[in-house]
C-alpha positions as CSV (number, residue, x, y, z in Angstrom):
1,X,103.1,81.4,131.4
2,X,105.2,82.3,128.4
3,X,109.0,82.7,128.8
4,X,111.1,84.8,126.4
5,X,114.9,85.4,126.3
6,X,117.2,87.4,124.1
7,X,120.9,87.7,123.4
8,X,122.8,90.3,121.4
9,X,126.2,90.5,119.8
10,X,128.2,93.7,119.4
11,X,129.6,92.5,116.0
12,X,133.0,93.1,114.5
13,X,133.1,96.9,114.3
14,X,131.9,98.5,117.6
15,X,133.2,98.0,121.1
16,X,129.7,98.3,122.6
17,X,126.2,96.9,121.7
18,X,124.1,99.2,119.6
19,X,121.1,96.9,119.4
20,X,117.8,97.2,121.4
21,X,115.4,94.5,122.4
22,X,111.8,94.9,123.6
23,X,109.6,92.2,125.0
24,X,106.2,93.3,126.2
25,X,102.9,91.6,126.9
26,X,99.6,93.5,127.2
27,X,96.0,92.4,126.9
28,X,96.9,88.9,125.6
29,X,99.2,90.3,122.9
30,X,103.0,90.0,122.7
31,X,105.5,92.4,121.2
32,X,108.9,91.0,120.5
33,X,111.1,93.5,118.8
34,X,114.8,93.7,117.9
35,X,116.2,97.0,116.6
36,X,119.6,96.6,115.0
37,X,122.2,99.2,115.5
38,X,122.8,99.5,111.8
39,X,126.1,97.6,111.5
40,X,128.5,100.1,112.9
41,X,126.9,103.2,111.3
42,X,127.3,106.5,113.3
43,X,124.6,106.9,115.9
44,X,123.3,103.4,115.4
45,X,122.8,103.1,119.1
46,X,120.6,106.3,119.1
47,X,118.6,105.1,116.1
48,X,117.9,101.7,117.5
49,X,116.8,103.1,120.9
50,X,114.6,105.7,119.2
51,X,112.9,103.0,117.2
52,X,112.5,100.7,120.1
53,X,111.1,103.4,122.4
54,X,108.7,104.7,119.7
55,X,107.3,101.2,118.8
56,X,107.1,100.1,122.5
57,X,105.1,103.3,123.4
58,X,102.7,102.7,120.4
59,X,102.1,99.2,121.7
60,X,101.5,100.4,125.3
61,X,99.0,103.0,124.1
62,X,97.2,100.6,121.8
63,X,98.3,97.0,121.9
64,X,96.4,96.2,118.7
65,X,98.3,99.0,116.8
66,X,99.0,98.7,113.2
67,X,102.7,97.6,112.9
68,X,103.5,99.0,109.5
69,X,102.4,102.5,110.5
70,X,104.4,102.4,113.8
71,X,107.5,101.3,111.9
72,X,107.1,104.0,109.3
73,X,106.5,106.6,112.1
74,X,109.6,105.4,114.0
75,X,111.6,105.8,110.8
76,X,110.4,109.4,110.5
77,X,111.4,110.1,114.1
78,X,114.9,108.7,113.5
79,X,115.3,110.6,110.3
80,X,114.2,113.9,111.8
81,X,116.4,113.3,114.9
82,X,119.6,112.1,113.2
83,X,119.2,113.7,109.8
């Protein structure tokens, strides 16, 4: 059995953590994802959660998904949501 762990740091600007971590295992494949909260940018917490949720759902739907396409698609979701 594989074991994974993660730790995050709030950084020097924010008083709360804006980063997101996802660790998933499906059908013999692992997804380990860190979405950075964008260094104190406004709505960094929303952007990192949107990205994590989108890529995690893509992995759940099709564990062998094409990463580059999912990352681009998550960028489009963030851009359309946050402007």
